[in-house]
N, CA, C and O of each residue as an XYZ file, in Angstrom:
692
protein
N       0.853     -1.189      0.000
C       0.000      0.000      0.000
C       0.887      1.237      0.000
O       1.908      1.290      0.686
N       0.487      2.203     -0.763
C       1.256      3.433     -0.788
C       1.030      4.218      0.498
O      -0.088      4.298      1.008
N       2.106      4.792      1.007
C       2.054      5.525      2.269
C       1.041      6.659      2.197
O       0.299      6.886      3.152
N       1.002      7.380      1.067
C       0.040      8.485      0.925
C      -1.393      7.987      1.105
O      -2.181      8.614      1.813
N      -1.734      6.878      0.478
C      -3.085      6.316      0.591
C      -3.368      5.870      2.023
O      -4.476      6.052      2.528
N      -2.379      5.294      2.664
C      -2.505      4.844      4.053
C      -2.831      6.028      4.966
O      -3.741      5.947      5.791
N      -2.090      7.120      4.815
C      -2.331      8.300      5.649
C      -3.703      8.905      5.364
O      -4.427      9.273      6.289
N      -4.057      9.006      4.089
C      -5.375      9.549      3.729
C      -6.505      8.692      4.292
O      -7.496      9.219      4.797
N      -6.356      7.368      4.206
C      -7.416      6.472      4.682
C      -7.622      6.572      6.193
O      -8.676      6.195      6.705
N      -6.619      7.079      6.903
C      -6.738      7.253      8.354
C      -6.969      8.717      8.748
O      -6.976      9.053      9.933
N      -7.156      9.575      7.757
C      -7.442     10.983      8.035
C      -6.294     11.719      8.695
O      -6.520     12.647      9.471
N      -5.066     11.320      8.402
C      -3.888     11.942      9.021
C      -3.401     13.094      8.146
O      -3.247     12.951      6.933
N      -3.161     14.243      8.787
C      -2.634     15.394      8.072
C      -1.192     15.118      7.662
O      -0.408     14.572      8.438
N      -0.854     15.502      6.434
C       0.531     15.466      5.971
C       0.688     16.494      4.875
O      -0.288     16.928      4.263
N       1.912     16.870      4.638
C       2.247     17.753      3.525
C       3.210     16.996      2.625
O       4.279     16.581      3.074
N       2.853     16.813      1.380
C       3.720     16.126      0.426
C       4.833     17.072     -0.012
O       4.585     18.229     -0.352
N       6.039     16.572      0.000
C       7.209     17.337     -0.409
C       7.886     16.582     -1.549
O       8.591     15.599     -1.320
N       7.672     17.037     -2.750
C       8.295     16.394     -3.899
C       9.646     17.073     -4.113
O       9.740     18.300     -4.126
N      10.670     16.278     -4.278
C      12.021     16.795     -4.407
C      12.808     15.922     -5.376
O      12.308     14.908     -5.862
N      14.026     16.322     -5.646
C      14.892     15.485     -6.480
C      15.049     14.133     -5.806
O      15.074     14.056     -4.578
N      15.156     13.066     -6.591
C      15.364     11.755     -5.964
C      16.560     11.797     -5.011
O      17.649     12.236     -5.382
N      16.343     11.339     -3.791
C      17.389     11.372     -2.774
C      17.778      9.950     -2.395
O      16.927      9.124     -2.066
N      19.065      9.683     -2.445
C      19.550      8.346     -2.115
C      19.771      8.173     -0.626
O      20.119      7.082     -0.175
N      19.575      9.231      0.146
C      19.726      9.132      1.597
C      18.834     10.172      2.270
O      18.386     11.130      1.640
N      18.589      9.964      3.552
C      17.761     10.915      4.296
C      18.481     12.246      4.485
O      17.834     13.289      4.580
N      19.799     12.224      4.541
C      20.561     13.468      4.655
C      20.372     14.311      3.400
O      20.215     15.529      3.485
N      20.386     13.665      2.238
C      20.152     14.390      0.985
C      18.708     14.876      0.907
O      18.444     15.949      0.364
N      17.768     14.090      1.448
C      16.369     14.529      1.492
C      16.266     15.797      2.338
O      15.568     16.737      1.958
N      16.956     15.833      3.479
C      16.922     17.005      4.358
C      17.409     18.243      3.618
O      16.804     19.310      3.721
N      18.492     18.103      2.878
C      19.009     19.237      2.108
C      18.016     19.678      1.038
O      17.811     20.874      0.828
N      17.401     18.707      0.363
C      16.459     19.027     -0.722
C      15.245     19.789     -0.230
O      14.746     20.674     -0.927
N      14.762     19.462      0.956
C      13.552     20.116      1.465
C      13.875     21.227      2.467
O      12.973     21.814      3.065
N      15.170     21.511      2.647
C      15.628     22.621      3.495
C      15.134     22.496      4.937
O      14.586     23.440      5.507
N      15.340     21.322      5.507
C      14.926     21.035      6.880
C      16.145     20.490      7.621
O      16.920     19.730      7.041
N      16.332     20.863      8.892
C      17.447     20.285      9.645
C      17.358     18.756      9.662
O      16.276     18.193      9.828
N      18.489     18.099      9.492
C      18.538     16.646      9.425
C      17.959     15.933     10.625
O      17.462     14.815     10.491
N      18.009     16.544     11.792
C      17.475     15.890     12.998
C      15.950     15.741     12.940
O      15.368     14.983     13.716
N      15.300     16.473     12.007
C      13.841     16.377     11.846
C      13.446     15.461     10.693
O      12.259     15.264     10.434
N      14.431     14.904     10.005
C      14.163     14.001      8.894
C      14.432     12.573      9.350
O      15.514     12.256      9.844
N      13.438     11.727      9.178
C      13.563     10.338      9.609
C      14.248      9.505      8.538
O      13.978      9.636      7.344
N      15.138      8.648      9.003
C      15.720      7.652      8.109
C      15.186      6.315      8.592
O      15.072      6.079      9.795
N      14.862      5.450      7.654
C      14.263      4.161      7.978
C      15.174      3.054      7.474
O      15.605      3.056      6.321
N      15.458      2.109      8.361
C      16.391      1.032      8.049
C      15.726     -0.295      8.375
O      15.088     -0.436      9.419
N      15.873     -1.259      7.490
C      15.360     -2.601      7.747
C      16.462     -3.431      8.386
O      17.579     -3.514      7.875
N      16.122     -4.042      9.517
C      17.070     -4.833     10.301
C      16.613     -6.277     10.338
O      15.428     -6.558     10.521
N      17.547     -7.185     10.166
C      17.280     -8.623     10.343
C      17.751     -8.947     11.758
O      18.928     -8.776     12.077
N      16.841     -9.412     12.599
C      17.138     -9.737     13.993
C      16.722    -11.183     14.251
O      15.550    -11.465     14.502
N      17.677    -12.080     14.187
C      17.348    -13.494     14.322
C      16.559    -13.947     13.122
O      17.021    -13.828     11.987
N      15.360    -14.471     13.365
C      14.528    -14.972     12.259
C      13.446    -13.983     11.832
O      12.540    -14.348     11.083
N      13.529    -12.728     12.300
C      12.508    -11.744     11.934
C      13.155    -10.447     11.457
O      14.351    -10.219     11.639
N      12.337     -9.618     10.848
C      12.776     -8.298     10.406
C      12.073     -7.248     11.249
O      10.925     -7.436     11.651
N      12.756     -6.144     11.517
C      12.157     -4.993     12.190
C      12.537     -3.735     11.409
O      13.581     -3.677     10.760
N      11.671     -2.742     11.490
C      11.916     -1.457     10.858
C      12.406     -0.504     11.945
O      11.742     -0.328     12.967
N      13.562      0.107     11.725
C      14.140      1.058     12.677
C      14.061      2.454     12.080
O      14.541      2.685     10.970
N      13.457      3.389     12.811
C      13.286      4.772     12.344
C      14.079      5.670     13.286
O      13.882      5.633     14.500
N      14.976      6.476     12.721
C      15.855      7.316     13.526
C      16.144      8.616     12.785
O      15.885      8.710     11.586
N      16.681      9.626     13.484
C      17.008     10.891     12.792
C      18.093     10.666     11.747
O      18.977      9.830     11.933
N      18.025     11.410     10.655
C      19.018     11.250      9.594
C      20.413     11.668     10.051
O      21.408     11.300      9.427
N      20.488     12.430     11.131
C      21.780     12.877     11.652
C      22.404     11.850     12.590
O      23.435     12.117     13.209
N      21.791     10.690     12.697
C      22.291      9.641     13.589
C      22.562      8.366     12.810
O      22.171      8.220     11.651
N      23.234      7.462     13.475
C      23.441      6.143     12.906
C      23.069      5.103     13.950
O      23.084      5.379     15.150
N      22.737      3.916     13.486
C      22.335      2.855     14.398
C      23.534      2.391     15.210
O      24.616      2.167     14.669
N      23.332      2.251     16.499
C      24.307      1.658     17.400
C      23.883      0.199     17.548
O      22.943     -0.104     18.284
N      24.574     -0.707     16.850
C      24.161     -2.111     16.835
C      24.171     -2.737     18.219
O      23.375     -3.635     18.491
N      25.056     -2.282     19.100
C      25.064     -2.793     20.470
C      23.762     -2.490     21.190
O      23.161     -3.372     21.804
N      23.329     -1.240     21.111
C      22.057     -0.849     21.731
C      20.881     -1.534     21.055
O      19.954     -1.995     21.720
N      20.926     -1.598     19.721
C      19.828     -2.209     18.981
C      19.689     -3.690     19.330
O      18.576     -4.204     19.443
N      20.807     -4.362     19.498
C      20.785     -5.773     19.881
C      20.032     -5.960     21.188
O      19.246     -6.896     21.328
N      20.273     -5.070     22.143
C      19.560     -5.139     23.423
C      18.063     -4.909     23.225
O      17.239     -5.592     23.833
N      17.720     -3.955     22.381
C      16.310     -3.609     22.146
C      15.547     -4.766     21.501
O      14.426     -5.072     21.910
N      16.142     -5.405     20.502
C      15.437     -6.471     19.783
C      15.551     -7.823     20.474
O      14.814     -8.751     20.142
N      16.462     -7.944     21.427
C      16.578     -9.189     22.187
C      17.099    -10.374     21.403
O      16.768    -11.519     21.710
N      17.913    -10.109     20.393
C      18.525    -11.185     19.609
C      20.029    -11.174     19.862
O      20.589    -10.131     20.199
N      20.685    -12.310     19.706
C      22.148    -12.329     19.859
C      22.820    -11.389     18.858
O      22.367    -11.258     17.721
N      23.890    -10.745     19.282
C      24.593     -9.783     18.423
C      24.973    -10.396     17.075
O      24.951     -9.709     16.054
N      25.315    -11.662     17.069
C      25.719    -12.317     15.821
C      24.551    -12.480     14.848
O      24.755    -12.815     13.682
N      23.334    -12.244     15.325
C      22.149    -12.422     14.479
C      21.442    -11.100     14.163
O      20.320    -11.106     13.656
N      22.080     -9.982     14.454
C      21.496     -8.672     14.149
C      22.337     -8.016     13.070
O      23.543     -7.825     13.233
N      21.682     -7.668     11.954
C      22.390     -7.070     10.823
C      21.435     -6.239      9.985
O      20.216     -6.332     10.128
N      22.007     -5.429      9.113
C      21.201     -4.698      8.139
C      20.687     -5.688      7.100
O      21.373     -6.651      6.758
N      19.493     -5.451      6.606
C      18.920     -6.309      5.573
C      19.670     -6.109      4.262
O      20.266     -5.059      4.023
N      19.628     -7.122      3.431
C      20.275     -7.037      2.115
C      19.338     -6.376      1.111
O      18.145     -6.221      1.372
N      19.876     -5.995     -0.018
C      19.064     -5.408     -1.092
C      17.974     -6.369     -1.548
O      16.843     -5.955     -1.800
N      18.309     -7.642     -1.655
C      17.315     -8.635     -2.070
C      16.189     -8.755     -1.048
O      15.027     -8.908     -1.422
N      16.525     -8.686      0.231
C      15.504     -8.753      1.277
C      14.593     -7.528      1.220
O      13.385     -7.640      1.429
N      15.167     -6.364      0.937
C      14.359     -5.144      0.791
C      13.373     -5.288     -0.362
O      12.193     -4.969     -0.219
N      13.854     -5.764     -1.493
C      12.985     -5.935     -2.658
C      11.857     -6.915     -2.372
O      10.725     -6.713     -2.811
N      12.168     -7.972     -1.638
C      11.165     -8.983     -1.317
C      10.098     -8.454     -0.361
O       8.911     -8.728     -0.536
N      10.524     -7.696      0.652
C       9.581     -7.222      1.670
C       8.820     -5.964      1.271
O       7.717     -5.727      1.763
N       9.402     -5.152      0.381
C       8.778     -3.885     -0.022
C       8.614     -3.831     -1.535
O       9.230     -2.989     -2.189
N       7.795     -4.713     -2.102
C       7.661     -4.771     -3.565
C       6.996     -3.541     -4.175
O       7.118     -3.307     -5.377
N       6.290     -2.747     -3.359
C       5.615     -1.557     -3.878
C       6.473     -0.297     -3.747
O       5.987      0.816     -3.949
N       7.749     -0.481     -3.408
C       8.658      0.647     -3.227
C       9.799      0.575     -4.233
O      10.139     -0.493     -4.741
N      10.384      1.747     -4.509
C      11.582      1.756     -5.339
C      12.671      0.973     -4.620
O      12.683      0.936     -3.390
N      13.582      0.349     -5.354
C      14.662     -0.399     -4.715
C      15.414      0.444     -3.687
O      15.804      1.578     -3.967
N      15.611     -0.112     -2.514
C      16.336      0.571     -1.443
C      15.487      1.435     -0.536
O      15.976      1.913      0.488
N      14.219      1.650     -0.883
C      13.343      2.501     -0.078
C      12.622      1.651      0.966
O      12.047      0.608      0.655
N      12.668      2.127      2.216
C      11.977      1.464      3.318
C      11.045      2.495      3.958
O      11.525      3.453      4.563
N       9.727      2.322      3.839
C       8.811      3.269      4.474
C       8.835      3.084      6.003
O       9.147      1.995      6.483
N       8.512      4.126      6.760
C       8.563      4.031      8.216
C       7.349      3.344      8.850
O       7.218      3.321     10.074
N       6.483      2.799      8.038
C       5.283      2.131      8.546
C       5.420      0.622      8.380
O       4.822      0.038      7.476
N       6.197     -0.002      9.240
C       6.389     -1.444      9.197
C       5.088     -2.200      9.321
O       4.936     -3.287      8.764
N       4.140     -1.622     10.056
C       2.835     -2.253     10.262
C       2.157     -2.602      8.939
O       1.454     -3.610      8.857
N       2.357     -1.786      7.904
C       1.770     -2.062      6.587
C       2.295     -3.369      5.986
O       1.663     -3.961      5.111
N       3.447     -3.801      6.464
C       4.100     -4.980      5.910
C       4.194     -6.112      6.940
O       4.926     -7.081      6.738
N       3.456     -5.985      8.036
C       3.462     -7.014      9.070
C       4.724     -7.019      9.915
O       5.078     -8.046     10.493
N       5.415     -5.869      9.995
C       6.668     -5.781     10.735
C       6.533     -4.860     11.942
O       5.723     -3.933     11.939
N       7.322     -5.118     12.959
C       7.412     -4.239     14.124
C       8.265     -3.035     13.752
O       9.276     -3.170     13.062
N       7.855     -1.863     14.212
C       8.615     -0.638     13.975
C       9.172     -0.130     15.291
O       8.451     -0.033     16.284
N      10.455      0.194     15.297
C      11.125      0.828     16.429
C      11.355      2.285     16.066
O      11.698      2.591     14.924
N      11.170      3.183     17.020
C      11.471      4.591     16.750
C      12.455      5.070     17.794
O      12.261      4.860     18.991
N      13.518      5.717     17.331
C      14.541      6.228     18.237
C      14.035      7.475     18.953
O      13.330      8.302     18.374
N      14.406      7.589     20.201
C      13.951      8.712     21.025
C      14.376     10.062     20.465
O      13.751     11.074     20.783
N      15.414     10.109     19.646
C      15.864     11.369     19.062
C      14.836     12.028     18.160
O      14.863     13.247     17.990
N      13.930     11.254     17.580
C      12.901     11.842     16.711
C      11.772     12.482     17.504
O      11.109     13.398     17.018
N      11.556     12.008     18.708
C      10.438     12.499     19.522
C      10.612     13.960     19.923
O       9.665     14.579     20.408
N      11.787     14.513     19.733
C      12.059     15.895     20.122
C      11.432     16.913     19.172
O      11.322     18.091     19.512
N      11.023     16.472     17.990
C      10.456     17.384     16.995
C       8.948     17.204     16.905
O       8.473     16.070     16.843
N       8.177     18.298     16.895
C       6.729     18.165     16.746
C       6.342     17.635     15.370
O       5.343     16.929     15.233
N       7.138     17.976     14.343
C       6.891     17.473     12.999
C       8.166     16.818     12.487
O       9.276     17.255     12.789
N       7.980     15.762     11.707
C       9.121     15.083     11.103
C       8.864     14.922      9.610
O       7.725     14.990      9.149
N       9.930     14.709      8.874
C       9.840     14.415      7.447
C      10.137     12.924      7.296
O      11.169     12.435      7.753
N       9.227     12.221      6.656
C       9.412     10.791      6.441
C       9.430     10.524      4.940
O       8.974     11.347      4.146
N       9.953      9.382      4.568
C       9.924      8.964      3.178
C       8.638      8.213      2.904
O       7.936      7.794      3.824
N       8.343      8.050      1.635
C       7.157      7.290      1.243
C       7.633      6.068      0.460
O       8.476      5.317      0.951
N       7.117      5.860     -0.725
C       7.454      4.664     -1.501
C       8.506      4.907     -2.581
O       8.981      3.963     -3.211
N       8.867      6.162     -2.792
C       9.850      6.483     -3.827
C      10.929      7.388     -3.257
O      10.799      7.906     -2.148
N      11.987      7.570     -4.019
C      13.110      8.408     -3.571
C      12.840      9.905     -3.739
O      13.619     10.726     -3.254
N      11.757     10.270     -4.411
C      11.475     11.695     -4.632
C      10.294     12.201     -3.807
O       9.844     13.330     -4.000
N       9.794     11.380     -2.897
C       8.674     11.795     -2.042
C       9.127     11.938     -0.594
O       9.747     11.041     -0.022
N       8.809     13.059     -0.037
C       8.969     13.267      1.390
C       7.623     13.724      1.926
O       6.852     14.366      1.213
N       7.344     13.400      3.159
C       6.073     13.795      3.763
C       6.328     14.442      5.107
O       6.997     13.868      5.966
N       5.795     15.633      5.284
C       5.844     16.286      6.595
C       4.625     15.784      7.360
O       3.499     15.858      6.868
N       4.857     15.274      8.562
C       3.792     14.702      9.378
C       4.065     15.048     10.839
O       5.220     15.178     11.248
N       3.026     15.194     11.603
C       3.199     15.438     13.039
C       3.711     14.149     13.695
O       3.199     13.061     13.433
N       4.715     14.291     14.538
C       5.290     13.102     15.176
C       4.233     12.344     15.965
O       4.207     11.113     15.950
N       3.370     13.067     16.649
C       2.338     12.377     17.459
C       1.367     11.588     16.573
O       0.856     10.551     16.996
N       1.104     12.068     15.345
C       0.261     11.310     14.418
C       0.969     10.028     13.973
O       0.352      8.968     13.869
N       2.280     10.145     13.711
C       3.061      8.960     13.366
C       2.983      7.941     14.505
O       2.745      6.757     14.270
N       3.184      8.407     15.731
C       3.122      7.514     16.902
C       1.752      6.856     17.039
O       1.660      5.648     17.258
N       0.699      7.641     16.912
C      -0.653      7.123     17.065
C      -0.985      6.092     15.996
O      -1.564      5.048     16.295
N      -0.627      6.378     14.772
C      -0.952      5.509     13.656
C      -0.100      4.233     13.639
O      -0.626      3.142     13.422
N       1.188      4.365     13.862
C       2.102      3.231     13.738
C       2.287      2.460     15.042
O       2.552      1.258     15.019
N       2.148      3.148     16.183
C       2.414      2.545     17.493
C       3.794      1.888     17.529
O       3.915      0.708     17.857
N       4.837      2.658     17.190
C       6.182      2.080     17.191
C       6.681      1.840     18.613
O       6.201      2.457     19.565
N       7.634      0.950     18.739
C       8.267      0.685     20.029
C       9.305      1.790     20.239
O      10.246      1.906     19.454
N       9.144      2.603     21.292
C      10.141      3.659     21.532
C      11.396      3.060     22.158
O      11.314      2.205     23.041
N      12.543      3.510     21.699
C      13.805      2.987     22.211
C      14.926      3.970     21.900
O      14.746      4.915     21.132
N      16.060      3.740     22.493
C      17.251      4.542     22.208
C      18.281      3.599     21.597
O      18.887      2.795     22.305
N      18.478      3.697     20.290
C      19.376      2.770     19.611
C      20.281      3.455     18.595
O      20.803      2.801     17.692
N      20.473      4.771     18.732
C      21.323      5.466     17.765
C      22.352      6.317     18.474
O      22.293      6.539     19.683
N      23.300      6.786     17.677
C      24.305      7.742     18.156
C      24.511      8.755     17.042
O      24.313      8.432     15.871
N      24.908      9.980     17.389
C      25.081     11.011     16.355
C      26.169     10.629     15.356
O      27.173     10.016     15.718
N      25.954     10.997     14.102
C      26.995     10.830     13.088
C      28.159     11.731     13.427
O      27.967     12.823     13.961
N      29.349     11.292     13.127
C      30.524     12.125     13.370
C      30.487     13.388     12.520
O      30.923     14.449     12.967
N      29.974     13.283     11.309
C      29.929     14.425     10.387
C      28.521     14.996     10.300
O      28.032     15.286      9.208
N      27.866     15.157     11.448
C      26.504     15.660     11.498
C      26.467     17.128     11.084
O      27.043     17.968     11.775
N      25.797     17.463      9.964
C      25.755     18.853      9.511
C      24.952     19.755     10.442
O      25.071     20.977     10.353
N      24.141     19.190     11.333
C      23.356     20.000     12.265
C      24.110     20.310     13.555
O      23.671     21.144     14.346
N      25.239     19.644     13.769
C      25.995     19.880     14.999
C      26.569     21.285     14.998
O      27.073     21.751     13.976
N      26.496     21.962     16.138
C      27.098     23.301     16.185
C      28.610     23.199     16.007
O      29.244     22.267     16.502
N      29.166     24.152     15.305
C      30.613     24.187     15.115
C      31.222     24.837     16.338
O      30.802     25.917     16.752
N      32.206     24.181     16.913
C      32.864     24.734     18.110
C      33.698     25.943     17.727
O      34.380     25.962     16.703
N      33.621     26.938     18.573
C      34.412     28.135     18.306
C      35.850     27.900     18.745
O      36.150     26.950     19.468
N      36.718     28.772     18.299
C      38.121     28.662     18.672
C      38.261     28.809     20.177
O      37.438     29.447     20.834
N      39.306     28.215     20.705
C      39.547     28.344     22.145
C      39.930     29.786     22.457
O      40.331     30.541     21.571
N      39.800     30.157     23.731
C      40.128     31.528     24.139
C      41.581     31.845     23.822
O      41.902     32.957     23.401
N      42.465     30.864     24.024
C      43.875     31.108     23.781
C      44.102     31.434     22.301
O      44.866     32.344     21.980
N      43.442     30.698     21.398
C      43.626     30.951     19.965
C      43.042     32.302     19.571
O      43.593     32.980     18.704
N      41.942     32.701     20.190
C      41.355     34.005     19.839
C      42.264     35.137     20.292
O      42.410     36.137     19.588
N      42.888     34.987     21.482
C      43.771     36.046     21.966
C      45.012     36.154     21.092
O      45.522     37.247     20.845
N      45.491     34.998     20.626
C      46.714     34.997     19.820
C      46.458     35.601     18.444
O      47.377     36.136     17.826
N      45.229     35.523     17.960
C      44.919     35.975     16.601
C      44.660     37.397     16.575
O      44.381     37.955     15.514
């Protein structure tokens, strides 16, 4: 089912944001001129014999140690899904696209606590050129994701404040 139709059928407010095809959530954030911490990235995880959908800020990356604890599978059995697994589980999506509504596909969805800080988030839909602005509380109500803390900030986070020079360097200059 297309995400747009799913949201409409449940009467959920959203704003469609059509942009250049984006191969990552960070590029989506740049295309729609929104801070990366408000753009959700969705990753399919294989945990033992099941798959889970992990939704986190685009400015973060999955901490597999924390995620292993959250999903309750041995570390050796927790990994990112393969391209073939994505194609099999999301046949109505462009290759590599994972919508944040695992429930539509019979999957459990985890949401990182970092996204809860924003009243509105940008999520992907079924293609690389669709972004949707949605209220975070509507996403929570509709999807009922498992809240957890399983990410850490990217080292090259474009939203991170740049540290100013030390006092000693400013005096010397």
